[in-house]
Structure formats: structure tokens, C-alpha cells
Backbone as CSV, one residue per row, in Angstrom:
resi,resn,N_x,N_y,N_z,CA_x,CA_y,CA_z,C_x,C_y,C_z
1,UNK,0.846,-1.187,0.000,0.000,0.000,0.000,0.882,1.239,0.000
2,UNK,0.690,2.123,-0.955,1.451,3.360,-1.026,0.604,4.474,-0.457
3,UNK,0.961,4.968,0.725,0.138,5.936,1.414,0.690,7.341,1.383
4,UNK,1.779,7.579,0.663,2.342,8.916,0.570,2.656,9.246,-0.878
5,UNK,2.681,10.541,-1.169,3.097,10.967,-2.509,4.599,11.161,-2.541
6,UNK,5.115,11.724,-3.652,6.566,11.825,-3.801,7.208,12.736,-2.776
7,UNK,6.427,13.611,-2.137,6.982,14.500,-1.109,6.849,13.916,0.292
8,UNK,6.253,12.725,0.383,6.072,12.096,1.683,4.796,12.500,2.392
9,UNK,3.924,13.253,1.730,2.670,13.692,2.334,1.648,12.557,2.303
10,UNK,1.004,12.285,3.436,0.004,11.217,3.430,-1.115,11.484,2.426
11,UNK,-1.544,10.449,1.745,-2.656,10.540,0.807,-3.902,10.023,1.503
12,UNK,-4.908,10.873,1.716,-6.129,10.413,2.373,-6.779,9.274,1.589
13,UNK,-7.193,8.233,2.297,-7.807,7.093,1.624,-9.328,7.143,1.688
14,UNK,-9.863,8.215,2.271,-11.314,8.380,2.293,-12.027,7.560,3.329
15,UNK,-11.297,6.868,4.185,-11.927,6.026,5.197,-11.850,6.690,6.572
16,UNK,-12.863,6.390,7.387,-12.897,6.902,8.742,-12.665,5.764,9.740
17,UNK,-12.037,6.116,10.835,-11.815,5.165,11.928,-12.388,5.771,13.197
18,UNK,-13.194,4.985,13.887,-13.819,5.413,15.135,-13.164,4.651,16.286
19,UNK,-12.370,5.348,17.085,-11.735,4.730,18.249,-12.740,4.694,19.390
20,UNK,-13.002,3.508,19.920,-13.954,3.386,21.028,-13.308,2.626,22.177
21,UNK,-13.664,3.051,23.391,-13.135,2.443,24.607,-14.307,1.995,25.479
22,UNK,-14.330,0.712,25.809,-15.376,0.153,26.663,-14.910,0.076,28.109
23,UNK,-15.873,0.063,29.019,-15.709,-0.359,30.413,-15.158,0.700,31.353
24,UNK,-14.757,1.865,30.865,-14.295,2.915,31.755,-15.478,3.623,32.416
25,UNK,-15.202,4.646,33.217,-13.883,5.234,33.464,-13.058,4.399,34.444
26,UNK,-11.724,4.588,34.339,-10.788,3.812,35.147,-9.688,4.720,35.672
27,UNK,-8.709,4.104,36.328,-7.556,4.871,36.800,-6.737,5.439,35.641
28,UNK,-6.930,4.908,34.431,-6.131,5.326,33.284,-6.884,6.239,32.315
29,UNK,-8.134,6.570,32.631,-8.917,7.389,31.710,-8.238,8.719,31.433
30,UNK,-7.708,9.348,32.462,-7.064,10.652,32.256,-5.855,10.543,31.334
31,UNK,-5.114,9.450,31.424,-3.971,9.282,30.528,-4.438,9.111,29.082
32,UNK,-5.499,8.338,28.884,-6.054,8.212,27.535,-6.500,9.566,27.010
33,UNK,-7.172,10.333,27.852,-7.642,11.648,27.429,-6.487,12.589,27.141
34,UNK,-5.417,12.507,27.907,-4.238,13.337,27.647,-3.661,13.035,26.269
35,UNK,-3.581,11.750,25.933,-3.028,11.355,24.634,-3.939,11.825,23.505
36,UNK,-5.233,11.624,23.651,-6.174,12.065,22.630,-6.087,13.571,22.434
37,UNK,-5.960,14.301,23.535,-5.838,15.758,23.445,-4.550,16.158,22.736
38,UNK,-3.468,15.467,23.025,-2.177,15.786,22.417,-2.226,15.654,20.903
39,UNK,-2.992,14.674,20.421,-3.087,14.437,18.982,-4.344,15.064,18.359
40,UNK,-5.101,15.802,19.170,-6.328,16.457,18.696,-7.272,15.443,18.059
41,UNK,-7.501,14.345,18.772,-8.365,13.268,18.299,-9.546,13.130,19.260
42,UNK,-10.724,12.968,18.700,-11.920,12.704,19.504,-12.275,11.228,19.380
43,UNK,-12.674,10.633,20.498,-12.995,9.206,20.542,-14.362,9.018,21.191
44,UNK,-14.708,7.765,21.428,-15.995,7.423,22.041,-15.750,6.503,23.223
45,UNK,-16.388,6.806,24.341,-16.252,6.005,25.549,-17.611,5.413,25.909
46,UNK,-17.706,4.072,25.869,-18.911,3.371,26.304,-18.728,3.013,27.777
47,UNK,-19.537,3.618,28.623,-19.272,3.709,30.052,-19.981,2.623,30.860
48,UNK,-19.273,2.125,31.867,-19.866,1.296,32.921,-19.960,2.152,34.175
49,UNK,-21.084,2.101,34.834,-21.266,2.934,36.034,-20.185,2.631,37.061
50,UNK,-19.454,3.666,37.442,-18.333,3.525,38.370,-18.298,4.781,39.234
51,UNK,-18.705,4.650,40.469,-18.859,5.822,41.327,-17.529,6.445,41.735
52,UNK,-16.411,5.782,41.433,-15.103,6.280,41.851,-14.524,7.321,40.902
53,UNK,-15.114,7.514,39.715,-14.470,8.367,38.716,-15.429,9.374,38.070
54,UNK,-16.163,10.141,38.851,-17.080,11.114,38.240,-16.360,12.230,37.489
55,UNK,-15.192,12.637,37.958,-14.492,13.736,37.297,-14.006,13.331,35.908
56,UNK,-13.582,12.089,35.766,-13.167,11.608,34.448,-14.359,11.606,33.480
57,UNK,-15.528,11.255,34.014,-16.739,11.265,33.197,-17.020,12.673,32.684
58,UNK,-16.912,13.646,33.565,-17.124,15.042,33.162,-16.089,15.475,32.129
59,UNK,-14.858,15.052,32.319,-13.803,15.472,31.388,-14.038,14.906,29.995
60,UNK,-14.496,13.666,29.902,-14.796,13.076,28.594,-15.725,13.989,27.816
61,UNK,-16.771,14.446,28.482,-17.761,15.299,27.831,-17.190,16.683,27.555
62,UNK,-16.527,17.262,28.534,-16.007,18.621,28.391,-15.001,18.741,27.248
63,UNK,-14.276,17.661,26.952,-13.265,17.719,25.904,-13.797,17.265,24.550
64,UNK,-15.109,17.094,24.444,-15.727,16.879,23.146,-15.767,15.460,22.641
65,UNK,-15.515,14.503,23.514,-15.624,13.102,23.117,-17.077,12.643,23.234
66,UNK,-17.406,11.592,22.515,-18.747,11.016,22.611,-18.803,10.072,23.805
67,UNK,-19.865,10.187,24.561,-20.056,9.293,25.689,-21.264,8.414,25.401
68,UNK,-21.094,7.108,25.643,-22.155,6.157,25.372,-22.386,5.248,26.560
69,UNK,-23.431,4.462,26.479,-23.826,3.550,27.551,-23.291,2.152,27.276
70,UNK,-22.775,1.528,28.327,-22.361,0.133,28.203,-23.070,-0.734,29.227
71,UNK,-23.055,-0.317,30.491,-23.759,-1.116,31.499,-23.700,-0.422,32.849
72,UNK,-24.677,-0.748,33.690,-24.615,-0.316,35.074,-23.751,-1.251,35.907
73,UNK,-23.668,-2.506,35.506,-22.939,-3.487,36.326,-21.911,-4.301,35.548
74,UNK,-22.162,-4.534,34.262,-21.359,-5.406,33.405,-21.299,-6.839,33.930
75,UNK,-22.300,-7.239,34.685,-22.426,-8.620,35.134,-23.496,-9.273,34.268
76,UNK,-23.063,-10.157,33.362,-23.980,-10.697,32.368,-25.216,-11.333,32.987
77,UNK,-25.001,-12.112,34.038,-26.124,-12.825,34.636,-27.141,-11.860,35.240
78,UNK,-26.701,-10.689,35.610,-27.611,-9.684,36.164,-28.291,-8.891,35.055
79,UNK,-27.531,-8.536,34.028,-28.071,-7.708,32.948,-29.108,-8.457,32.135
80,UNK,-28.770,-9.699,31.776,-29.546,-10.430,30.777,-30.444,-11.518,31.366
81,UNK,-30.740,-11.456,32.658,-31.554,-12.511,33.253,-33.002,-12.440,32.777
82,UNK,-33.501,-11.239,32.533,-34.844,-11.048,31.980,-34.932,-9.614,31.469
83,UNK,-36.028,-9.288,30.811,-36.135,-7.967,30.201,-36.193,-6.859,31.245
84,UNK,-36.835,-7.114,32.368,-36.871,-6.085,33.412,-35.454,-5.742,33.871
85,UNK,-34.612,-6.763,33.999,-33.235,-6.538,34.430,-32.458,-5.752,33.380
86,UNK,-32.661,-6.093,32.116,-31.982,-5.366,31.053,-32.397,-3.895,31.048
87,UNK,-33.685,-3.655,31.158,-34.171,-2.280,31.144,-33.636,-1.497,32.343
88,UNK,-33.595,-2.121,33.512,-33.052,-1.448,34.695,-31.582,-1.105,34.510
89,UNK,-30.845,-2.023,33.862,-29.425,-1.791,33.655,-29.197,-0.597,32.726
90,UNK,-29.933,-0.557,31.630,-29.802,0.566,30.698,-30.156,1.878,31.389
91,UNK,-31.264,1.880,32.080,-31.709,3.100,32.761,-30.723,3.502,33.855
92,UNK,-30.149,2.503,34.529,-29.218,2.806,35.612,-27.984,3.540,35.131
93,UNK,-27.379,3.060,34.055,-26.168,3.727,33.569,-26.534,5.032,32.868
94,UNK,-27.662,5.065,32.156,-28.081,6.300,31.487,-28.308,7.426,32.489
95,UNK,-29.071,7.130,33.534,-29.420,8.172,34.494,-28.207,8.643,35.278
96,UNK,-27.282,7.732,35.545,-26.049,8.103,36.257,-25.212,9.049,35.406
97,UNK,-25.041,8.731,34.135,-24.271,9.600,33.244,-24.948,10.958,33.103
98,UNK,-26.256,10.955,32.923,-26.972,12.228,32.755,-26.887,13.079,34.010
99,UNK,-26.975,12.457,35.167,-26.909,13.207,36.416,-25.549,13.891,36.592
100,UNK,-24.487,13.216,36.194,-23.145,13.768,36.398,-22.752,14.740,35.301
101,UNK,-23.126,14.436,34.058,-22.632,15.226,32.921,-23.684,16.120,32.284
102,UNK,-24.954,15.832,32.540,-26.011,16.566,31.865,-26.303,16.071,30.465
103,UNK,-25.630,15.006,30.037,-25.785,14.484,28.682,-26.804,13.348,28.673
104,UNK,-27.811,13.490,27.841,-28.829,12.458,27.647,-28.388,11.592,26.458
105,UNK,-27.348,10.794,26.674,-26.783,10.032,25.560,-27.686,8.872,25.166
106,UNK,-27.756,8.613,23.876,-28.587,7.527,23.349,-27.752,6.531,22.540
107,UNK,-26.427,6.558,22.727,-25.542,5.595,22.081,-25.303,4.443,23.054
108,UNK,-25.403,3.214,22.547,-25.343,2.049,23.427,-24.470,0.966,22.804
109,UNK,-23.755,0.255,23.657,-23.034,-0.949,23.225,-23.397,-2.090,24.171
110,UNK,-23.901,-3.171,23.595,-24.264,-4.339,24.409,-23.030,-4.907,25.110
111,UNK,-23.092,-5.184,26.403,-22.043,-5.985,27.030,-21.951,-7.338,26.329
112,UNK,-20.791,-7.645,25.796,-20.622,-8.863,25.019,-20.966,-8.715,23.557
113,UNK,-21.461,-7.532,23.159,-21.843,-7.308,21.769,-23.241,-7.811,21.470
114,UNK,-23.779,-7.384,20.334,-25.157,-7.749,19.999,-25.295,-9.201,19.562
115,UNK,-24.177,-9.869,19.312,-24.235,-11.286,18.918,-23.800,-12.202,20.056
116,UNK,-23.856,-11.701,21.281,-23.393,-12.505,22.418,-24.285,-13.727,22.619
117,UNK,-23.715,-14.744,23.270,-24.469,-15.971,23.569,-24.624,-16.166,25.074
118,UNK,-24.580,-15.058,25.825,-24.693,-15.149,27.282,-26.047,-14.665,27.784
119,UNK,-26.854,-14.100,26.896,-28.119,-13.525,27.324,-29.204,-14.588,27.470
120,UNK,-29.975,-14.488,28.551,-31.115,-15.381,28.755,-32.373,-14.847,28.090
121,UNK,-32.310,-13.629,27.565,-33.443,-13.077,26.823,-32.993,-12.828,25.390
122,UNK,-33.889,-12.920,24.425,-33.484,-12.670,23.037,-32.942,-11.260,22.865
123,UNK,-31.769,-11.153,22.266,-31.191,-9.829,22.042,-32.105,-8.989,21.160
124,UNK,-32.883,-9.636,20.299,-33.815,-8.879,19.467,-34.807,-8.102,20.328
125,UNK,-35.223,-8.676,21.451,-36.139,-7.969,22.339,-35.429,-6.792,23.011
126,UNK,-34.170,-6.990,23.359,-33.388,-5.894,23.937,-33.229,-4.768,22.918
127,UNK,-32.950,-5.134,21.678,-32.802,-4.135,20.622,-34.110,-3.395,20.395
128,UNK,-35.233,-4.108,20.454,-36.534,-3.453,20.307,-36.737,-2.423,21.407
129,UNK,-36.374,-2.790,22.624,-36.499,-1.842,23.739,-35.643,-0.602,23.490
130,UNK,-34.407,-0.816,23.052,-33.522,0.320,22.782,-34.131,1.236,21.731
131,UNK,-34.556,0.669,20.618,-35.093,1.485,19.529,-36.375,2.200,19.941
132,UNK,-37.218,1.524,20.702,-38.469,2.137,21.145,-38.219,3.326,22.074
133,UNK,-37.045,3.356,22.686,-36.723,4.433,23.623,-35.649,5.384,23.089
134,UNK,-35.438,5.325,21.787,-34.577,6.321,21.153,-33.094,6.038,21.200
135,UNK,-32.716,4.802,21.544,-31.307,4.431,21.579,-30.898,3.752,20.272
136,UNK,-29.591,3.799,19.966,-29.027,3.000,18.882,-27.800,2.286,19.407
137,UNK,-27.606,1.047,18.949,-26.480,0.271,19.459,-25.393,0.123,18.402
138,UNK,-24.158,-0.011,18.872,-22.975,-0.039,18.015,-22.060,-1.178,18.441
139,UNK,-21.672,-1.991,17.472,-20.670,-3.023,17.712,-19.329,-2.548,17.165
140,UNK,-18.534,-3.424,16.595,-17.196,-3.082,16.132,-16.788,-4.022,15.009
141,UNK,-15.822,-3.592,14.194,-15.263,-4.474,13.161,-13.739,-4.467,13.166
142,UNK,-13.169,-3.960,14.241,-11.722,-4.037,14.481,-11.522,-4.028,15.990
143,UNK,-10.625,-4.862,16.481,-10.415,-4.918,17.918,-8.967,-5.251,18.237
144,UNK,-8.538,-4.741,19.377,-7.153,-4.963,19.797,-6.979,-6.298,20.499
145,UNK,-8.059,-6.845,21.025,-8.066,-8.064,21.843,-7.401,-7.837,23.198
146,UNK,-7.426,-6.592,23.671,-6.814,-6.303,24.963,-7.554,-6.956,26.117
147,UNK,-8.865,-7.165,25.966,-9.622,-7.799,27.042,-9.499,-9.319,27.017
148,UNK,-9.071,-9.861,25.893,-8.934,-11.309,25.768,-7.599,-11.805,26.305
149,UNK,-6.583,-10.959,26.193,-5.235,-11.362,26.610,-4.533,-10.152,27.187
150,UNK,-4.403,-10.119,28.503,-3.803,-8.963,29.169,-2.312,-8.848,28.917
151,UNK,-1.717,-9.874,28.314,-0.265,-9.881,28.145,0.173,-9.543,26.728
152,UNK,-0.767,-9.178,25.866,-0.375,-8.735,24.534,0.409,-7.432,24.641
153,UNK,1.475,-7.333,23.887,2.297,-6.128,23.911,1.570,-4.999,23.191
154,UNK,1.982,-3.747,23.412,1.397,-2.649,22.642,1.509,-2.872,21.140
155,UNK,2.623,-3.419,20.705,2.809,-3.681,19.274,1.804,-4.711,18.768
156,UNK,1.563,-5.744,19.557,0.593,-6.766,19.155,-0.832,-6.218,19.142
157,UNK,-1.152,-5.392,20.115,-2.483,-4.773,20.158,-2.722,-3.952,18.891
158,UNK,-1.745,-3.139,18.533,-1.905,-2.295,17.351,-1.913,-3.109,16.063
159,UNK,-1.133,-4.167,16.026,-1.144,-5.031,14.840,-2.516,-5.657,14.645
160,UNK,-3.142,-6.087,15.743,-4.486,-6.651,15.646,-5.460,-5.635,15.054
161,UNK,-5.376,-4.411,15.538,-6.277,-3.365,15.049,-6.020,-3.064,13.585
162,UNK,-4.763,-2.835,13.236,-4.451,-2.403,11.873,-4.725,-3.501,10.853
163,UNK,-4.573,-4.762,11.248,-4.893,-5.850,10.314,-6.351,-5.765,9.872
164,UNK,-7.231,-5.436,10.818,-8.649,-5.301,10.471,-8.921,-4.001,9.715
165,UNK,-8.379,-2.903,10.221,-8.639,-1.599,9.597,-8.219,-1.601,8.131
166,UNK,-7.053,-2.153,7.850,-6.543,-2.139,6.477,-7.343,-3.049,5.561
167,UNK,-8.025,-4.039,6.128,-8.763,-4.991,5.303,-10.262,-4.739,5.263
168,UNK,-10.756,-3.853,6.108,-12.173,-3.513,6.062,-12.468,-2.747,4.780
169,UNK,-13.559,-3.094,4.129,-13.900,-2.417,2.884,-14.306,-0.973,3.118
170,UNK,-14.944,-0.717,4.229,-15.389,0.640,4.531,-14.747,1.161,5.792
171,UNK,-15.493,1.957,6.534,-14.986,2.540,7.766,-14.813,1.477,8.847
172,UNK,-14.017,1.822,9.865,-13.720,0.876,10.944,-14.134,1.447,12.288
173,UNK,-14.769,0.597,13.084,-15.074,0.917,14.474,-14.187,0.033,15.332
174,UNK,-13.268,0.650,16.056,-12.225,-0.077,16.791,-12.636,-0.250,18.252
175,UNK,-12.567,-1.479,18.728,-12.859,-1.773,20.131,-11.564,-1.888,20.925
176,UNK,-11.462,-1.029,21.956,-10.413,-1.130,22.966,-11.081,-1.029,24.326
177,UNK,-10.291,-1.151,25.389,-10.871,-1.122,26.723,-10.128,-0.137,27.621
178,UNK,-10.895,0.508,28.470,-10.379,1.466,29.447,-10.565,0.857,30.825
179,UNK,-9.608,0.011,31.213,-9.687,-0.707,32.473,-8.378,-0.604,33.241
180,UNK,-8.456,-0.803,34.542,-7.272,-0.653,35.379,-6.179,-1.663,35.069
181,UNK,-6.520,-2.813,34.463,-5.509,-3.826,34.176,-5.153,-3.884,32.698
182,UNK,-5.406,-2.800,31.956,-5.125,-2.766,30.518,-4.185,-1.625,30.170
183,UNK,-3.090,-1.488,30.905,-2.228,-0.324,30.670,-1.530,-0.376,29.321
184,UNK,-1.325,-1.551,28.771,-0.696,-1.614,27.449,-1.542,-0.927,26.388
185,UNK,-2.842,-0.835,26.613,-3.696,-0.084,25.702,-3.312,1.388,25.708
186,UNK,-3.001,1.909,26.881,-2.558,3.303,26.985,-1.237,3.491,26.266
187,UNK,-0.299,2.573,26.496,1.015,2.672,25.859,0.892,2.597,24.345
188,UNK,-0.046,1.784,23.861,-0.176,1.561,22.417,-0.830,2.723,21.685
189,UNK,-1.608,3.532,22.391,-2.452,4.520,21.722,-1.697,5.548,20.886
190,UNK,-0.599,6.157,21.370,0.075,7.145,20.518,0.531,6.576,19.177
191,UNK,1.134,5.401,19.188,1.592,4.794,17.935,0.420,4.455,17.038
192,UNK,-0.678,3.982,17.629,-1.869,3.676,16.837,-2.372,4.926,16.128
193,UNK,-2.493,6.015,16.857,-2.983,7.259,16.258,-2.043,7.733,15.160
194,UNK,-0.747,7.694,15.413,0.224,8.136,14.405,0.149,7.274,13.151
195,UNK,0.014,5.961,13.335,-0.075,5.059,12.187,-1.327,5.349,11.368
196,UNK,-2.448,5.500,12.033,-3.701,5.777,11.331,-3.624,7.096,10.577
197,UNK,-3.087,8.111,11.213,-2.985,9.413,10.545,-2.018,9.351,9.372
198,UNK,-0.898,8.673,9.545,0.085,8.577,8.471,-0.458,7.823,7.261
199,UNK,-1.393,6.906,7.509,-1.981,6.145,6.410,-3.247,6.799,5.856
200,UNK,-3.544,8.001,6.339,-4.595,8.795,5.730,-5.991,8.581,6.257
201,UNK,-6.133,7.907,7.388,-7.466,7.699,7.942,-7.920,8.941,8.706
202,UNK,-9.201,9.220,8.636,-9.804,10.292,9.421,-10.332,9.693,10.716
203,UNK,-9.937,10.243,11.859,-10.324,9.717,13.165,-11.514,10.508,13.691
204,UNK,-12.590,9.818,14.019,-13.859,10.477,14.349,-14.494,9.855,15.593
205,UNK,-15.273,10.655,16.325,-16.116,10.082,17.385,-17.424,9.603,16.787
206,UNK,-18.047,8.650,17.438,-19.350,8.180,16.978,-20.387,9.286,17.137
207,UNK,-21.167,9.485,16.082,-22.308,10.389,16.127,-23.418,9.764,15.287
208,UNK,-24.459,10.531,15.019,-25.604,9.965,14.305,-25.276,9.553,12.880
209,UNK,-24.149,10.032,12.349,-23.753,9.690,10.985,-22.781,8.518,10.923
210,UNK,-22.357,8.007,12.059,-21.377,6.920,12.088,-22.025,5.607,11.673
211,UNK,-21.227,4.708,11.084,-21.763,3.382,10.746,-22.138,2.635,12.016
212,UNK,-23.281,1.981,12.020,-23.718,1.275,13.225,-22.877,0.035,13.476
213,UNK,-22.382,-0.569,12.410,-21.497,-1.732,12.550,-22.092,-2.743,13.513
214,UNK,-23.279,-3.226,13.204,-24.012,-4.113,14.095,-23.791,-5.567,13.708
215,UNK,-23.330,-6.353,14.664,-23.103,-7.779,14.406,-24.418,-8.504,14.152
216,UNK,-25.461,-8.081,14.829,-26.792,-8.659,14.643,-27.769,-7.520,14.453
217,UNK,-28.465,-7.486,13.338,-29.393,-6.414,13.042,-30.826,-6.888,13.263
218,UNK,-31.584,-6.045,13.957,-32.972,-6.414,14.286,-33.917,-5.291,13.852
């Protein structure tokens, strides 16, 4: 792939990449935000309710990143035991985020993704509930695998992401994690951003125009 012209200037390839972080805020959220700010990049954070980090939640919003819902508990057996439990979980994380930030966010990511096999209720029913209440859900088509293997090096994490990004026909939604035991994700981020920019990708936060990238469509 030739990504530069004769002067070494990157040639835009017309593709967008959406960097997303699940499961935060964490002890490392501020470091992620510092890196994003340094490179003038906006990302998306799918949040799990965590009473220890309200200031990080406010900073995500104040610095122009997209904030989305992931879970109030991230305990599959609690979230997906029945529809009442699922609805309570969505409302719990939504209301907590709105109370702290003032943002009535309607972006959602299923714990385990929309094609998960851990739910005791049909995901189609969960999706119906989301749509009936003005939410939209987003999966991913590129991932670092940081949550699958805590010992992957920063180089391996970025290689996993770029292998997918370079082979996706259209835009890419990248899944990473913002957790206390995923520091290699923080270390990997500057190189990832530099690589994406050098190869001409436009880095964007999720908004109403972003690809939904849904593993299961209902």
C-alpha cells in the first residue's frame, strides 16, 4: 500500500476510523484523554457505572468526546436474566451519566456485543427496547483483543487493530478497553494514532452519521 506521494505527504484514503473504549472510566482514563488531546483526536467512551471516577466522566464530555452507555454493572447474569433486568441496567447507567454530565446520551453498546451468547433473553427484544426508547447500538469491526489477553504487547495490540482496519472495505469501528488492568492499551495509543494518521485515515467520534457496525441487526 502506497500511502504517501513523492513529497512524503500522506494521501487520504477516504476512510474513517472510530476509536472506542469500553468499560471505563478507570484509573487510566485521564492518561487516555491526555493522549487524545495531544493528537487532537476525539474518541468514544462506552461507560460502565463507576462511582469512583465522576471527574473523568465530566472530562470526557467537556473535551468533546462522545459518551455512550455500556452497562450499570457489566455482570452478564444480572443484565440479561430477563427484560426487566436489562431495562433497569440501561436506565441505571443512562441516568447516572446524565446526572453527572447533563448528557442524555442515546448511544449504546451491548455488554458482550449484539451477537453474544450469554443472554437469557433474546437480544432482538433488547434491541426493540432500545429502539423504542430512542437508543441506537454499536458493535465493532476491528479490535485490539486487549480484554482477551492482558499480556499482549502494545505492538501486538496495534497489529491486531491495523490488520482489520486495512482490510475492512469501509470505515472501521475499533474496540479497545479502558480498564485498570489494561495499561498496554494506553502505551499503544500514541503509535496507533500516528499510524492511522500517516496512512490517511480520518479519526472520528461516533455520532448519528457513524456506521452502526451491528453484528446482529434487528
